[in-house]
Each structure stands twice: as C-alpha cells, then as structure tokens.
mmCIF file as Biopython writes it, N, C-alpha, C and O atoms, coordinates in Angstrom:
data_model
#
loop_
_atom_site.group_PDB
_atom_site.id
_atom_site.type_symbol
_atom_site.label_atom_id
_atom_site.label_alt_id
_atom_site.label_comp_id
_atom_site.label_asym_id
_atom_site.label_entity_id
_atom_site.label_seq_id
_atom_site.pdbx_PDB_ins_code
_atom_site.Cartn_x
_atom_site.Cartn_y
_atom_site.Cartn_z
_atom_site.occupancy
_atom_site.B_iso_or_equiv
_atom_site.auth_seq_id
_atom_site.auth_asym_id
_atom_site.pdbx_PDB_model_num
ATOM 1   N N  . MET A ? 1  ? 17.203 25.667  49.459 1.0 0.0 1  A 1 
ATOM 2   C CA . MET A ? 1  ? 16.638 24.807  48.608 1.0 0.0 1  A 1 
ATOM 3   C C  . MET A ? 1  ? 15.231 25.152  48.426 1.0 0.0 1  A 1 
ATOM 4   O O  . MET A ? 1  ? 14.629 25.564  49.418 1.0 0.0 1  A 1 
ATOM 5   N N  . THR A ? 2  ? 14.622 25.051  47.331 1.0 0.0 2  A 1 
ATOM 6   C CA . THR A ? 2  ? 13.280 25.357  46.968 1.0 0.0 2  A 1 
ATOM 7   C C  . THR A ? 2  ? 12.356 24.302  46.689 1.0 0.0 2  A 1 
ATOM 8   O O  . THR A ? 2  ? 12.725 23.542  45.794 1.0 0.0 2  A 1 
ATOM 9   N N  . SER A ? 3  ? 11.163 24.036  47.262 1.0 0.0 3  A 1 
ATOM 10  C CA . SER A ? 3  ? 10.351 22.906  46.905 1.0 0.0 3  A 1 
ATOM 11  C C  . SER A ? 3  ? 9.455  23.270  45.722 1.0 0.0 3  A 1 
ATOM 12  O O  . SER A ? 3  ? 9.073  24.419  45.499 1.0 0.0 3  A 1 
ATOM 13  N N  . LEU A ? 4  ? 9.170  22.271  45.030 1.0 0.0 4  A 1 
ATOM 14  C CA . LEU A ? 4  ? 8.370  22.483  43.737 1.0 0.0 4  A 1 
ATOM 15  C C  . LEU A ? 4  ? 6.871  22.647  44.133 1.0 0.0 4  A 1 
ATOM 16  O O  . LEU A ? 4  ? 6.380  22.107  45.125 1.0 0.0 4  A 1 
ATOM 17  N N  . PRO A ? 5  ? 6.249  23.379  43.332 1.0 0.0 5  A 1 
ATOM 18  C CA . PRO A ? 5  ? 4.860  23.530  43.682 1.0 0.0 5  A 1 
ATOM 19  C C  . PRO A ? 5  ? 4.019  22.201  43.705 1.0 0.0 5  A 1 
ATOM 20  O O  . PRO A ? 5  ? 4.137  21.378  42.797 1.0 0.0 5  A 1 
ATOM 21  N N  . GLY A ? 6  ? 3.232  22.029  44.687 1.0 0.0 6  A 1 
ATOM 22  C CA . GLY A ? 6  ? 2.470  20.681  44.800 1.0 0.0 6  A 1 
ATOM 23  C C  . GLY A ? 6  ? 3.431  19.686  45.529 1.0 0.0 6  A 1 
ATOM 24  O O  . GLY A ? 6  ? 3.039  18.525  45.647 1.0 0.0 6  A 1 
ATOM 25  N N  . GLY A ? 7  ? 4.505  19.993  45.968 1.0 0.0 7  A 1 
ATOM 26  C CA . GLY A ? 7  ? 5.467  18.995  46.597 1.0 0.0 7  A 1 
ATOM 27  C C  . GLY A ? 7  ? 4.871  18.635  47.917 1.0 0.0 7  A 1 
ATOM 28  O O  . GLY A ? 7  ? 3.720  18.964  48.207 1.0 0.0 7  A 1 
ATOM 29  N N  . SER A ? 8  ? 5.705  17.913  48.775 1.0 0.0 8  A 1 
ATOM 30  C CA . SER A ? 8  ? 5.234  17.403  49.919 1.0 0.0 8  A 1 
ATOM 31  C C  . SER A ? 8  ? 5.291  18.229  51.155 1.0 0.0 8  A 1 
ATOM 32  O O  . SER A ? 8  ? 4.994  17.846  52.287 1.0 0.0 8  A 1 
ATOM 33  N N  . ASP A ? 9  ? 5.747  19.521  50.767 1.0 0.0 9  A 1 
ATOM 34  C CA . ASP A ? 9  ? 5.716  20.505  51.972 1.0 0.0 9  A 1 
ATOM 35  C C  . ASP A ? 9  ? 4.523  21.314  52.155 1.0 0.0 9  A 1 
ATOM 36  O O  . ASP A ? 9  ? 4.544  22.381  52.768 1.0 0.0 9  A 1 
ATOM 37  N N  . ASP A ? 10 ? 3.386  20.763  51.577 1.0 0.0 10 A 1 
ATOM 38  C CA . ASP A ? 10 ? 2.097  21.469  51.555 1.0 0.0 10 A 1 
ATOM 39  C C  . ASP A ? 10 ? 1.398  21.480  52.904 1.0 0.0 10 A 1 
ATOM 40  O O  . ASP A ? 10 ? 0.416  22.208  53.048 1.0 0.0 10 A 1 
ATOM 41  N N  . GLY A ? 11 ? 1.833  20.727  53.893 1.0 0.0 11 A 1 
ATOM 42  C CA . GLY A ? 11 ? 1.216  20.695  55.172 1.0 0.0 11 A 1 
ATOM 43  C C  . GLY A ? 11 ? -0.003 19.643  55.218 1.0 0.0 11 A 1 
ATOM 44  O O  . GLY A ? 11 ? -0.962 19.720  55.986 1.0 0.0 11 A 1 
ATOM 45  N N  . GLY A ? 12 ? 0.198  18.720  54.321 1.0 0.0 12 A 1 
ATOM 46  C CA . GLY A ? 12 ? -0.931 17.712  54.222 1.0 0.0 12 A 1 
ATOM 47  C C  . GLY A ? 12 ? -0.847 16.857  55.544 1.0 0.0 12 A 1 
ATOM 48  O O  . GLY A ? 12 ? 0.130  16.970  56.284 1.0 0.0 12 A 1 
ATOM 49  N N  . SER A ? 13 ? -1.889 15.998  55.830 1.0 0.0 13 A 1 
ATOM 50  C CA . SER A ? 13 ? -1.981 15.148  57.094 1.0 0.0 13 A 1 
ATOM 51  C C  . SER A ? 13 ? -0.871 14.071  56.979 1.0 0.0 13 A 1 
ATOM 52  O O  . SER A ? 13 ? -0.472 13.648  55.894 1.0 0.0 13 A 1 
ATOM 53  N N  . ALA A ? 14 ? -0.448 13.702  58.068 1.0 0.0 14 A 1 
ATOM 54  C CA . ALA A ? 14 ? 0.588  12.634  58.260 1.0 0.0 14 A 1 
ATOM 55  C C  . ALA A ? 14 ? -0.090 11.399  57.964 1.0 0.0 14 A 1 
ATOM 56  O O  . ALA A ? 14 ? -1.264 11.242  58.299 1.0 0.0 14 A 1 
ATOM 57  N N  . LYS A ? 15 ? 0.609  10.452  57.319 1.0 0.0 15 A 1 
ATOM 58  C CA . LYS A ? 15 ? 0.165  9.152   57.175 1.0 0.0 15 A 1 
ATOM 59  C C  . LYS A ? 15 ? 0.208  8.234   58.269 1.0 0.0 15 A 1 
ATOM 60  O O  . LYS A ? 15 ? 1.177  8.346   59.021 1.0 0.0 15 A 1 
ATOM 61  N N  . GLU A ? 16 ? -0.695 7.290   58.534 1.0 0.0 16 A 1 
ATOM 62  C CA . GLU A ? 16 ? -0.635 6.396   59.628 1.0 0.0 16 A 1 
ATOM 63  C C  . GLU A ? 16 ? 0.336  5.435   59.225 1.0 0.0 16 A 1 
ATOM 64  O O  . GLU A ? 16 ? 0.371  5.039   58.060 1.0 0.0 16 A 1 
ATOM 65  N N  . LEU A ? 17 ? 1.151  5.019   60.124 1.0 0.0 17 A 1 
ATOM 66  C CA . LEU A ? 17 ? 2.136  4.096   59.818 1.0 0.0 17 A 1 
ATOM 67  C C  . LEU A ? 17 ? 1.600  2.685   60.101 1.0 0.0 17 A 1 
ATOM 68  O O  . LEU A ? 17 ? 1.061  2.430   61.178 1.0 0.0 17 A 1 
ATOM 69  N N  . GLU A ? 18 ? 1.751  1.761   59.120 1.0 0.0 18 A 1 
ATOM 70  C CA . GLU A ? 18 ? 1.365  0.449   59.046 1.0 0.0 18 A 1 
ATOM 71  C C  . GLU A ? 18 ? 2.382  -0.372  59.908 1.0 0.0 18 A 1 
ATOM 72  O O  . GLU A ? 18 ? 3.580  -0.094  59.864 1.0 0.0 18 A 1 
ATOM 73  N N  . PRO A ? 19 ? 1.869  -1.446  60.740 1.0 0.0 19 A 1 
ATOM 74  C CA . PRO A ? 19 ? 2.854  -2.191  61.463 1.0 0.0 19 A 1 
ATOM 75  C C  . PRO A ? 19 ? 3.775  -3.039  60.525 1.0 0.0 19 A 1 
ATOM 76  O O  . PRO A ? 19 ? 3.348  -3.559  59.494 1.0 0.0 19 A 1 
ATOM 77  N N  . LEU A ? 20 ? 4.966  -3.134  60.923 1.0 0.0 20 A 1 
ATOM 78  C CA . LEU A ? 20 ? 5.886  -4.020  60.048 1.0 0.0 20 A 1 
ATOM 79  C C  . LEU A ? 20 ? 5.489  -5.410  60.297 1.0 0.0 20 A 1 
ATOM 80  O O  . LEU A ? 20 ? 5.110  -5.832  61.390 1.0 0.0 20 A 1 
ATOM 81  N N  . VAL A ? 21 ? 5.608  -6.156  59.129 1.0 0.0 21 A 1 
ATOM 82  C CA . VAL A ? 21 ? 5.314  -7.630  59.158 1.0 0.0 21 A 1 
ATOM 83  C C  . VAL A ? 21 ? 6.604  -8.302  58.535 1.0 0.0 21 A 1 
ATOM 84  O O  . VAL A ? 21 ? 7.108  -7.838  57.512 1.0 0.0 21 A 1 
ATOM 85  N N  . CYS A ? 22 ? 7.110  -9.381  59.166 1.0 0.0 22 A 1 
ATOM 86  C CA . CYS A ? 22 ? 8.264  -10.092 58.619 1.0 0.0 22 A 1 
ATOM 87  C C  . CYS A ? 22 ? 7.741  -10.802 57.393 1.0 0.0 22 A 1 
ATOM 88  O O  . CYS A ? 22 ? 6.743  -11.522 57.352 1.0 0.0 22 A 1 
ATOM 89  N N  . ALA A ? 23 ? 8.637  -10.469 56.302 1.0 0.0 23 A 1 
ATOM 90  C CA . ALA A ? 23 ? 8.276  -11.099 54.974 1.0 0.0 23 A 1 
ATOM 91  C C  . ALA A ? 23 ? 8.531  -12.693 55.081 1.0 0.0 23 A 1 
ATOM 92  O O  . ALA A ? 23 ? 7.985  -13.465 54.293 1.0 0.0 23 A 1 
ATOM 93  N N  . ARG A ? 24 ? 9.215  -13.040 55.893 1.0 0.0 24 A 1 
ATOM 94  C CA . ARG A ? 24 ? 9.521  -14.595 56.053 1.0 0.0 24 A 1 
ATOM 95  C C  . ARG A ? 24 ? 8.615  -15.289 56.897 1.0 0.0 24 A 1 
ATOM 96  O O  . ARG A ? 24 ? 8.050  -16.281 56.437 1.0 0.0 24 A 1 
ATOM 97  N N  . CYS A ? 25 ? 8.384  -14.913 58.086 1.0 0.0 25 A 1 
ATOM 98  C CA . CYS A ? 25 ? 7.598  -15.820 59.251 1.0 0.0 25 A 1 
ATOM 99  C C  . CYS A ? 25 ? 6.305  -15.026 59.485 1.0 0.0 25 A 1 
ATOM 100 O O  . CYS A ? 25 ? 5.456  -15.663 60.109 1.0 0.0 25 A 1 
ATOM 101 N N  . GLY A ? 26 ? 6.003  -13.927 59.167 1.0 0.0 26 A 1 
ATOM 102 C CA . GLY A ? 26 ? 4.709  -13.161 59.470 1.0 0.0 26 A 1 
ATOM 103 C C  . GLY A ? 26 ? 4.677  -12.684 60.801 1.0 0.0 26 A 1 
ATOM 104 O O  . GLY A ? 26 ? 3.585  -12.476 61.331 1.0 0.0 26 A 1 
ATOM 105 N N  . THR A ? 27 ? 5.801  -12.472 61.444 1.0 0.0 27 A 1 
ATOM 106 C CA . THR A ? 27 ? 5.677  -11.848 62.771 1.0 0.0 27 A 1 
ATOM 107 C C  . THR A ? 27 ? 5.293  -10.367 62.610 1.0 0.0 27 A 1 
ATOM 108 O O  . THR A ? 27 ? 5.816  -9.670  61.741 1.0 0.0 27 A 1 
ATOM 109 N N  . VAL A ? 28 ? 4.335  -9.886  63.500 1.0 0.0 28 A 1 
ATOM 110 C CA . VAL A ? 28 ? 4.029  -8.498  63.375 1.0 0.0 28 A 1 
ATOM 111 C C  . VAL A ? 28 ? 4.612  -7.783  64.549 1.0 0.0 28 A 1 
ATOM 112 O O  . VAL A ? 28 ? 4.488  -8.163  65.714 1.0 0.0 28 A 1 
ATOM 113 N N  . ALA A ? 29 ? 5.331  -6.600  64.111 1.0 0.0 29 A 1 
ATOM 114 C CA . ALA A ? 29 ? 6.073  -5.802  65.049 1.0 0.0 29 A 1 
ATOM 115 C C  . ALA A ? 29 ? 5.110  -4.974  65.907 1.0 0.0 29 A 1 
ATOM 116 O O  . ALA A ? 29 ? 4.111  -4.451  65.413 1.0 0.0 29 A 1 
ATOM 117 N N  . GLU A ? 30 ? 5.408  -4.873  67.116 1.0 0.0 30 A 1 
ATOM 118 C CA . GLU A ? 30 ? 4.698  -3.882  68.118 1.0 0.0 30 A 1 
ATOM 119 C C  . GLU A ? 30 ? 5.451  -2.593  68.157 1.0 0.0 30 A 1 
ATOM 120 O O  . GLU A ? 30 ? 6.440  -2.559  68.889 1.0 0.0 30 A 1 
ATOM 121 N N  . GLY A ? 31 ? 5.117  -1.487  67.451 1.0 0.0 31 A 1 
ATOM 122 C CA . GLY A ? 31 ? 5.961  -0.336  67.558 1.0 0.0 31 A 1 
ATOM 123 C C  . GLY A ? 31 ? 7.103  -0.449  66.786 1.0 0.0 31 A 1 
ATOM 124 O O  . GLY A ? 31 ? 7.403  -1.486  66.194 1.0 0.0 31 A 1 
ATOM 125 N N  . PRO A ? 32 ? 7.854  0.729   66.759 1.0 0.0 32 A 1 
ATOM 126 C CA . PRO A ? 32 ? 9.155  0.709   65.853 1.0 0.0 32 A 1 
ATOM 127 C C  . PRO A ? 32 ? 10.095 -0.408  66.203 1.0 0.0 32 A 1 
ATOM 128 O O  . PRO A ? 32 ? 10.170 -0.791  67.371 1.0 0.0 32 A 1 
ATOM 129 N N  . GLN A ? 33 ? 10.800 -0.938  65.273 1.0 0.0 33 A 1 
ATOM 130 C CA . GLN A ? 33 ? 11.686 -2.009  65.345 1.0 0.0 33 A 1 
ATOM 131 C C  . GLN A ? 33 ? 12.994 -1.644  64.809 1.0 0.0 33 A 1 
ATOM 132 O O  . GLN A ? 33 ? 13.240 -2.156  63.717 1.0 0.0 33 A 1 
ATOM 133 N N  . PRO A ? 34 ? 13.886 -0.897  65.298 1.0 0.0 34 A 1 
ATOM 134 C CA . PRO A ? 34 ? 15.035 -0.359  64.670 1.0 0.0 34 A 1 
ATOM 135 C C  . PRO A ? 34 ? 16.018 -1.496  64.415 1.0 0.0 34 A 1 
ATOM 136 O O  . PRO A ? 34 ? 16.961 -1.250  63.663 1.0 0.0 34 A 1 
ATOM 137 N N  . THR A ? 35 ? 15.904 -2.780  64.981 1.0 0.0 35 A 1 
ATOM 138 C CA . THR A ? 35 ? 16.874 -3.788  64.786 1.0 0.0 35 A 1 
ATOM 139 C C  . THR A ? 35 ? 16.402 -4.745  63.751 1.0 0.0 35 A 1 
ATOM 140 O O  . THR A ? 35 ? 17.090 -5.736  63.506 1.0 0.0 35 A 1 
ATOM 141 N N  . TRP A ? 36 ? 15.171 -4.509  63.061 1.0 0.0 36 A 1 
ATOM 142 C CA . TRP A ? 36 ? 14.708 -5.448  62.054 1.0 0.0 36 A 1 
ATOM 143 C C  . TRP A ? 36 ? 15.537 -5.067  60.806 1.0 0.0 36 A 1 
ATOM 144 O O  . TRP A ? 36 ? 16.053 -3.955  60.701 1.0 0.0 36 A 1 
ATOM 145 N N  . THR A ? 37 ? 15.651 -6.083  59.812 1.0 0.0 37 A 1 
ATOM 146 C CA . THR A ? 37 ? 16.422 -5.861  58.544 1.0 0.0 37 A 1 
ATOM 147 C C  . THR A ? 37 ? 15.421 -5.434  57.453 1.0 0.0 37 A 1 
ATOM 148 O O  . THR A ? 37 ? 14.334 -5.995  57.312 1.0 0.0 37 A 1 
ATOM 149 N N  . CYS A ? 38 ? 15.785 -4.557  56.798 1.0 0.0 38 A 1 
ATOM 150 C CA . CYS A ? 38 ? 15.089 -3.987  55.544 1.0 0.0 38 A 1 
ATOM 151 C C  . CYS A ? 38 ? 15.802 -4.398  54.206 1.0 0.0 38 A 1 
ATOM 152 O O  . CYS A ? 38 ? 17.013 -4.243  54.048 1.0 0.0 38 A 1 
ATOM 153 N N  . SER A ? 39 ? 15.038 -4.889  53.333 1.0 0.0 39 A 1 
ATOM 154 C CA . SER A ? 39 ? 15.718 -5.361  52.058 1.0 0.0 39 A 1 
ATOM 155 C C  . SER A ? 39 ? 14.818 -4.846  51.078 1.0 0.0 39 A 1 
ATOM 156 O O  . SER A ? 39 ? 13.604 -4.778  51.272 1.0 0.0 39 A 1 
ATOM 157 N N  . VAL A ? 40 ? 15.455 -4.440  49.908 1.0 0.0 40 A 1 
ATOM 158 C CA . VAL A ? 40 ? 14.697 -3.967  48.748 1.0 0.0 40 A 1 
ATOM 159 C C  . VAL A ? 40 ? 14.947 -4.837  47.661 1.0 0.0 40 A 1 
ATOM 160 O O  . VAL A ? 40 ? 16.043 -4.831  47.101 1.0 0.0 40 A 1 
ATOM 161 N N  . GLU A ? 41 ? 13.863 -5.716  47.255 1.0 0.0 41 A 1 
ATOM 162 C CA . GLU A ? 41 ? 13.961 -6.665  46.246 1.0 0.0 41 A 1 
ATOM 163 C C  . GLU A ? 41 ? 12.983 -6.423  45.121 1.0 0.0 41 A 1 
ATOM 164 O O  . GLU A ? 41 ? 11.772 -6.420  45.342 1.0 0.0 41 A 1 
ATOM 165 N N  . SER A ? 42 ? 13.532 -6.204  43.812 1.0 0.0 42 A 1 
ATOM 166 C CA . SER A ? 42 ? 12.654 -5.943  42.823 1.0 0.0 42 A 1 
ATOM 167 C C  . SER A ? 42 ? 11.814 -4.670  42.864 1.0 0.0 42 A 1 
ATOM 168 O O  . SER A ? 42 ? 10.769 -4.506  42.236 1.0 0.0 42 A 1 
ATOM 169 N N  . GLY A ? 43 ? 12.462 -3.691  43.769 1.0 0.0 43 A 1 
ATOM 170 C CA . GLY A ? 43 ? 11.769 -2.488  43.916 1.0 0.0 43 A 1 
ATOM 171 C C  . GLY A ? 43 ? 10.813 -2.467  45.152 1.0 0.0 43 A 1 
ATOM 172 O O  . GLY A ? 43 ? 10.277 -1.401  45.456 1.0 0.0 43 A 1 
ATOM 173 N N  . VAL A ? 44 ? 10.589 -3.555  45.846 1.0 0.0 44 A 1 
ATOM 174 C CA . VAL A ? 44 ? 9.736  -3.490  46.992 1.0 0.0 44 A 1 
ATOM 175 C C  . VAL A ? 44 ? 10.472 -3.654  48.229 1.0 0.0 44 A 1 
ATOM 176 O O  . VAL A ? 44 ? 11.416 -4.441  48.301 1.0 0.0 44 A 1 
ATOM 177 N N  . ARG A ? 45 ? 10.077 -2.937  49.220 1.0 0.0 45 A 1 
ATOM 178 C CA . ARG A ? 45 ? 10.689 -3.082  50.534 1.0 0.0 45 A 1 
ATOM 179 C C  . ARG A ? 45 ? 10.135 -4.223  51.442 1.0 0.0 45 A 1 
ATOM 180 O O  . ARG A ? 45 ? 8.928  -4.372  51.637 1.0 0.0 45 A 1 
ATOM 181 N N  . GLN A ? 46 ? 11.080 -4.998  51.970 1.0 0.0 46 A 1 
ATOM 182 C CA . GLN A ? 46 ? 10.718 -6.112  52.686 1.0 0.0 46 A 1 
ATOM 183 C C  . GLN A ? 46 ? 11.426 -6.025  54.015 1.0 0.0 46 A 1 
ATOM 184 O O  . GLN A ? 46 ? 12.593 -5.640  54.094 1.0 0.0 46 A 1 
ATOM 185 N N  . TYR A ? 47 ? 10.668 -6.408  55.113 1.0 0.0 47 A 1 
ATOM 186 C CA . TYR A ? 47 ? 11.299 -6.400  56.494 1.0 0.0 47 A 1 
ATOM 187 C C  . TYR A ? 47 ? 11.463 -7.794  56.987 1.0 0.0 47 A 1 
ATOM 188 O O  . TYR A ? 47 ? 10.620 -8.633  56.671 1.0 0.0 47 A 1 
ATOM 189 N N  . PHE A ? 48 ? 12.390 -8.083  57.670 1.0 0.0 48 A 1 
ATOM 190 C CA . PHE A ? 48 ? 12.707 -9.336  58.311 1.0 0.0 48 A 1 
ATOM 191 C C  . PHE A ? 48 ? 12.910 -9.179  59.886 1.0 0.0 48 A 1 
ATOM 192 O O  . PHE A ? 48 ? 13.710 -8.340  60.302 1.0 0.0 48 A 1 
ATOM 193 N N  . CYS A ? 49 ? 12.219 -9.951  60.721 1.0 0.0 49 A 1 
ATOM 194 C CA . CYS A ? 49 ? 12.486 -9.865  62.151 1.0 0.0 49 A 1 
ATOM 195 C C  . CYS A ? 49 ? 13.923 -10.299 62.550 1.0 0.0 49 A 1 
ATOM 196 O O  . CYS A ? 49 ? 14.710 -10.755 61.719 1.0 0.0 49 A 1 
ATOM 197 N N  . ASN A ? 50 ? 14.191 -10.155 63.711 1.0 0.0 50 A 1 
ATOM 198 C CA . ASN A ? 50 ? 15.578 -10.453 64.280 1.0 0.0 50 A 1 
ATOM 199 C C  . ASN A ? 50 ? 15.756 -11.944 64.156 1.0 0.0 50 A 1 
ATOM 200 O O  . ASN A ? 50 ? 16.879 -12.328 63.827 1.0 0.0 50 A 1 
ATOM 201 N N  . ALA A ? 51 ? 14.846 -12.814 64.364 1.0 0.0 51 A 1 
ATOM 202 C CA . ALA A ? 51 ? 15.061 -14.227 64.330 1.0 0.0 51 A 1 
ATOM 203 C C  . ALA A ? 51 ? 15.470 -14.619 62.854 1.0 0.0 51 A 1 
ATOM 204 O O  . ALA A ? 51 ? 16.495 -15.243 62.581 1.0 0.0 51 A 1 
ATOM 205 N N  . CYS A ? 52 ? 14.518 -14.164 61.922 1.0 0.0 52 A 1 
ATOM 206 C CA . CYS A ? 52 ? 14.849 -14.586 60.551 1.0 0.0 52 A 1 
ATOM 207 C C  . CYS A ? 52 ? 16.104 -13.886 60.034 1.0 0.0 52 A 1 
ATOM 208 O O  . CYS A ? 52 ? 16.791 -14.448 59.180 1.0 0.0 52 A 1 
ATOM 209 N N  . SER A ? 53 ? 16.410 -12.776 60.475 1.0 0.0 53 A 1 
ATOM 210 C CA . SER A ? 53 ? 17.707 -12.060 59.973 1.0 0.0 53 A 1 
ATOM 211 C C  . SER A ? 53 ? 18.840 -12.918 60.596 1.0 0.0 53 A 1 
ATOM 212 O O  . SER A ? 53 ? 19.778 -13.153 59.834 1.0 0.0 53 A 1 
ATOM 213 N N  . ARG A ? 54 ? 18.901 -13.338 61.639 1.0 0.0 54 A 1 
ATOM 214 C CA . ARG A ? 54 ? 20.019 -14.160 62.298 1.0 0.0 54 A 1 
ATOM 215 C C  . ARG A ? 54 ? 20.071 -15.573 61.612 1.0 0.0 54 A 1 
ATOM 216 O O  . ARG A ? 54 ? 21.165 -16.072 61.347 1.0 0.0 54 A 1 
ATOM 217 N N  . GLU A ? 55 ? 18.993 -16.166 61.347 1.0 0.0 55 A 1 
ATOM 218 C CA . GLU A ? 55 ? 18.941 -17.551 60.735 1.0 0.0 55 A 1 
ATOM 219 C C  . GLU A ? 55 ? 19.569 -17.366 59.234 1.0 0.0 55 A 1 
ATOM 220 O O  . GLU A ? 55 ? 20.228 -18.280 58.740 1.0 0.0 55 A 1 
ATOM 221 N N  . ASN A ? 56 ? 19.353 -16.237 58.586 1.0 0.0 56 A 1 
ATOM 222 C CA . ASN A ? 56 ? 19.744 -16.142 57.273 1.0 0.0 56 A 1 
ATOM 223 C C  . ASN A ? 56 ? 20.811 -15.101 56.996 1.0 0.0 56 A 1 
ATOM 224 O O  . ASN A ? 56 ? 20.919 -14.562 55.895 1.0 0.0 56 A 1 
ATOM 225 N N  . LEU A ? 57 ? 21.642 -14.819 58.087 1.0 0.0 57 A 1 
ATOM 226 C CA . LEU A ? 57 ? 22.744 -13.854 57.991 1.0 0.0 57 A 1 
ATOM 227 C C  . LEU A ? 57 ? 23.590 -13.972 56.805 1.0 0.0 57 A 1 
ATOM 228 O O  . LEU A ? 57 ? 23.778 -12.942 56.158 1.0 0.0 57 A 1 
ATOM 229 N N  . ARG A ? 58 ? 24.158 -15.118 56.395 1.0 0.0 58 A 1 
ATOM 230 C CA . ARG A ? 58 ? 25.128 -15.340 55.311 1.0 0.0 58 A 1 
ATOM 231 C C  . ARG A ? 58 ? 24.408 -15.080 54.028 1.0 0.0 58 A 1 
ATOM 232 O O  . ARG A ? 58 ? 25.071 -14.521 53.154 1.0 0.0 58 A 1 
ATOM 233 N N  . ALA A ? 59 ? 23.202 -15.377 53.768 1.0 0.0 59 A 1 
ATOM 234 C CA . ALA A ? 59 ? 22.531 -15.082 52.577 1.0 0.0 59 A 1 
ATOM 235 C C  . ALA A ? 59 ? 22.333 -13.733 52.374 1.0 0.0 59 A 1 
ATOM 236 O O  . ALA A ? 59 ? 22.441 -13.226 51.258 1.0 0.0 59 A 1 
ATOM 237 N N  . ILE A ? 60 ? 21.998 -13.000 53.551 1.0 0.0 60 A 1 
ATOM 238 C CA . ILE A ? 60 ? 21.757 -11.438 53.458 1.0 0.0 60 A 1 
ATOM 239 C C  . ILE A ? 60 ? 23.145 -10.813 53.071 1.0 0.0 60 A 1 
ATOM 240 O O  . ILE A ? 60 ? 23.229 -9.941  52.206 1.0 0.0 60 A 1 
ATOM 241 N N  . GLU A ? 61 ? 24.180 -11.282 53.725 1.0 0.0 61 A 1 
ATOM 242 C CA . GLU A ? 61 ? 25.432 -10.558 53.475 1.0 0.0 61 A 1 
ATOM 243 C C  . GLU A ? 61 ? 25.824 -10.970 52.099 1.0 0.0 61 A 1 
ATOM 244 O O  . GLU A ? 61 ? 26.492 -10.158 51.459 1.0 0.0 61 A 1 
ATOM 245 N N  . GLY A ? 62 ? 25.504 -12.142 51.529 1.0 0.0 62 A 1 
ATOM 246 C CA . GLY A ? 62 ? 25.806 -12.506 50.163 1.0 0.0 62 A 1 
ATOM 247 C C  . GLY A ? 62 ? 24.877 -11.811 49.042 1.0 0.0 62 A 1 
ATOM 248 O O  . GLY A ? 62 ? 25.085 -11.931 47.835 1.0 0.0 62 A 1 
ATOM 249 N N  . ARG A ? 63 ? 23.820 -11.064 49.615 1.0 0.0 63 A 1 
ATOM 250 C CA . ARG A ? 63 ? 23.141 -10.278 48.835 1.0 0.0 63 A 1 
ATOM 251 C C  . ARG A ? 63 ? 22.254 -11.148 47.950 1.0 0.0 63 A 1 
ATOM 252 O O  . ARG A ? 63 ? 21.967 -10.811 46.802 1.0 0.0 63 A 1 
ATOM 253 N N  . LEU A ? 64 ? 21.811 -12.324 48.543 1.0 0.0 64 A 1 
ATOM 254 C CA . LEU A ? 64 ? 20.883 -13.245 47.816 1.0 0.0 64 A 1 
ATOM 255 C C  . LEU A ? 64 ? 19.465 -12.729 48.006 1.0 0.0 64 A 1 
ATOM 256 O O  . LEU A ? 64 ? 19.166 -12.167 49.060 1.0 0.0 64 A 1 
ATOM 257 N N  . ASP A ? 65 ? 18.575 -12.899 47.020 1.0 0.0 65 A 1 
ATOM 258 C CA . ASP A ? 65 ? 17.165 -12.488 47.275 1.0 0.0 65 A 1 
ATOM 259 C C  . ASP A ? 65 ? 16.551 -13.426 48.278 1.0 0.0 65 A 1 
ATOM 260 O O  . ASP A ? 65 ? 17.109 -14.515 48.411 1.0 0.0 65 A 1 
ATOM 261 N N  . SER A ? 66 ? 15.497 -13.170 48.995 1.0 0.0 66 A 1 
ATOM 262 C CA . SER A ? 66 ? 15.038 -13.914 50.077 1.0 0.0 66 A 1 
ATOM 263 C C  . SER A ? 66 ? 14.439 -15.302 49.466 1.0 0.0 66 A 1 
ATOM 264 O O  . SER A ? 66 ? 14.330 -16.335 50.127 1.0 0.0 66 A 1 
ATOM 265 N N  . ALA A ? 67 ? 14.096 -15.172 48.196 1.0 0.0 67 A 1 
ATOM 266 C CA . ALA A ? 67 ? 13.528 -16.411 47.524 1.0 0.0 67 A 1 
ATOM 267 C C  . ALA A ? 67 ? 14.578 -17.622 47.681 1.0 0.0 67 A 1 
ATOM 268 O O  . ALA A ? 67 ? 14.193 -18.783 47.818 1.0 0.0 67 A 1 
ATOM 269 N N  . TRP A ? 68 ? 15.782 -17.298 47.653 1.0 0.0 68 A 1 
ATOM 270 C CA . TRP A ? 68 ? 16.837 -18.256 47.712 1.0 0.0 68 A 1 
ATOM 271 C C  . TRP A ? 68 ? 17.284 -18.721 49.067 1.0 0.0 68 A 1 
ATOM 272 O O  . TRP A ? 68 ? 18.199 -19.534 49.196 1.0 0.0 68 A 1 
ATOM 273 N N  . TRP A ? 69 ? 16.615 -18.185 50.098 1.0 0.0 69 A 1 
ATOM 274 C CA . TRP A ? 69 ? 16.905 -18.629 51.605 1.0 0.0 69 A 1 
ATOM 275 C C  . TRP A ? 69 ? 16.199 -19.912 51.775 1.0 0.0 69 A 1 
ATOM 276 O O  . TRP A ? 69 ? 16.243 -20.503 52.854 1.0 0.0 69 A 1 
#
C-alpha cells in the first residue's frame, strides 16, 4: 500500500492525548480507560464512564442519543 504525498506517514510529532471526560457526569479519566463507552452522535465522539454506561445500558443498546437519557 502506498501513502499519498503529505499523508500522515511524514514522521510528524505525536499529538498529546487529552484526558477522557464523561459527557454525562463530567468525570475525568486518569489514564487510558478501555472500559468506557464511546458513542458517535451527529459526527462527534462522546465518552461515558462506567457508572453512566451502566445506568443507561438499555438506552445505549436501543441506540438512543444521549439527549434522550
């Protein structure tokens, strides 16, 4: 596979990772959180902590936007 000129393989500096913040309760993650839920709503990624994910599991499985929770 060939990369296009000006692509991301130019050896640029790595981005600093921003801490994850729960879109529902505002909890800030300390380090990587592989158990948090990621939702894409209207083209925007939103992350939800374990507690908020558990409280709204049925709405998540029903694919309701977080505005409906």
